[in-house]
VEXDREN-2710 file (C-alpha; in Angstrom, 1 decimal):
% VEXDREN-2710
k/r/px/py/pz
1/MET/29.8/-7.4/38.3
2/ARG/29.9/-4.1/36.6
3/PRO/28.2/-1.4/38.8
4/TRP/27.1/0.8/35.8
5/LEU/25.4/-2.2/34.2
6/VAL/23.5/-2.9/37.4
7/LEU/22.5/0.7/37.9
8/GLY/21.3/1.0/34.3
9/ALA/19.2/-2.2/34.7
10/LEU/17.7/-0.8/37.9
11/ALA/16.9/2.5/36.2
12/LEU/15.2/0.6/33.3
13/MET/13.2/-1.5/35.6
14/THR/12.1/1.6/37.5
15/LEU/10.9/3.2/34.3
16/ILE/9.1/0.1/33.1
17/TYR/7.4/-1.1/36.3
18/ILE/6.8/2.2/38.2
19/MET/7.0/5.4/36.2
20/ILE/5.0/4.3/33.1
21/PRO/2.0/2.8/35.0
22/VAL/1.8/5.7/37.4
23/GLY/1.9/8.2/34.5
24/LEU/-0.8/6.3/32.6
25/ALA/-3.0/6.1/35.8
26/ALA/-2.6/9.8/36.5
27/ARG/-3.5/10.6/32.9
28/GLY/-6.6/8.4/33.0
29/TYR/-7.7/10.0/36.3
30/PHE/-7.3/13.6/35.2
31/ARG/-8.5/13.2/31.6
32/ARG/-12.2/13.0/32.5
33/TYR/-15.1/15.4/31.9
34/LYS/-15.3/18.0/34.6
35/LEU/-18.1/20.3/35.6
36/VAL/-17.1/24.0/35.9
37/ARG/-19.0/27.3/35.9
38/CYS/-18.6/29.0/32.5
39/PRO/-17.4/32.6/33.0
40/VAL/-19.0/33.6/29.6
41/VAL/-22.4/32.1/29.9
42/GLY/-22.6/31.8/33.7
43/LEU/-23.9/28.3/33.7
44/GLY/-22.3/24.9/34.4
45/ALA/-20.3/23.5/31.5
46/GLY/-18.9/20.0/31.1
47/ILE/-15.4/20.3/29.8
48/LEU/-12.7/17.8/28.9
49/VAL/-9.3/18.9/30.0
50/ASP/-6.4/18.2/27.6
51/ARG/-2.7/17.9/28.6
52/ALA/-3.6/16.1/31.7
53/GLY/-1.1/14.2/33.8
54/ILE/1.9/15.5/35.7
55/ALA/1.1/19.2/34.9
56/GLU/-2.5/18.7/36.0
57/ALA/-1.5/16.8/39.1
58/SER/1.0/19.5/40.1
59/GLY/-1.7/22.2/39.8
60/CYS/-0.3/24.0/36.9
61/ARG/-3.6/25.5/35.7
62/SER/-2.0/27.6/33.1
63/LEU/-1.0/24.5/31.1
64/ARG/-4.6/23.2/30.9
65/GLN/-6.2/23.2/27.5
66/ILE/-9.9/22.5/26.9
67/SER/-10.4/19.9/24.2
68/ASP/-14.2/19.7/24.4
69/CYS/-17.0/21.6/26.0
70/THR/-20.8/21.2/26.2
71/PHE/-21.2/24.8/24.9
72/TRP/-19.2/24.1/21.7
73/PRO/-19.4/24.5/18.7
74/ARG/-21.4/27.7/19.3
75/ARG/-18.8/29.2/21.6
76/LYS/-15.7/27.5/20.3
77/ASN/-13.6/30.7/20.2
78/CYS/-14.1/31.6/23.8
79/ALA/-11.2/32.7/26.0
80/GLN/-11.3/29.4/27.9
81/ARG/-11.1/31.2/31.3
82/CYS/-12.8/28.2/32.9
83/ARG/-9.5/26.3/32.7
84/LEU/-8.2/28.7/35.4
85/SER/-10.9/27.7/37.9
86/ALA/-9.8/26.7/41.3
87/ASP/-9.6/23.0/42.0
88/GLU/-12.4/23.3/44.6
89/ASP/-14.8/24.6/41.9
90/ILE/-14.2/21.6/39.5
91/VAL/-16.1/18.4/40.0
92/ASP/-16.2/15.1/38.1
93/TYR/-18.9/15.0/35.5
94/ARG/-20.3/12.0/33.5
95/ARG/-21.5/13.3/30.2
96/SER/-24.6/11.6/28.9
97/GLY/-24.1/9.7/25.7
98/ALA/-20.3/9.5/26.0
END
C-alpha cells in the first residue's frame, strides 16, 4: 500500500466526518439572537452576531459584526460597541416573531 494515499484518505475522512459537522454546529450555536445592554441607549437590545463560528468560539470579540439589532433601523449607524461586551453580559434571546 502507498502510505501517502492512506494518509490523504484519512485526512479527507477527517474533514468530511469531523471538521465540517463540528464547524456547522458551532456556527448554529453562536449565530443566535443575543441580549446585550446597548451602550448608546442604555437598554437591553436583541442583536444577531454575524461572523460566528471559530472566531466567536475562541473569544475574538473584535471580529464580531452585528447583522441585526432591535434598535435598527433608527440607530443603524451606531458604533456597535455592544459587540465588545464581555461574554458574561451576553445571554441567549428569542426574538418574538422570528
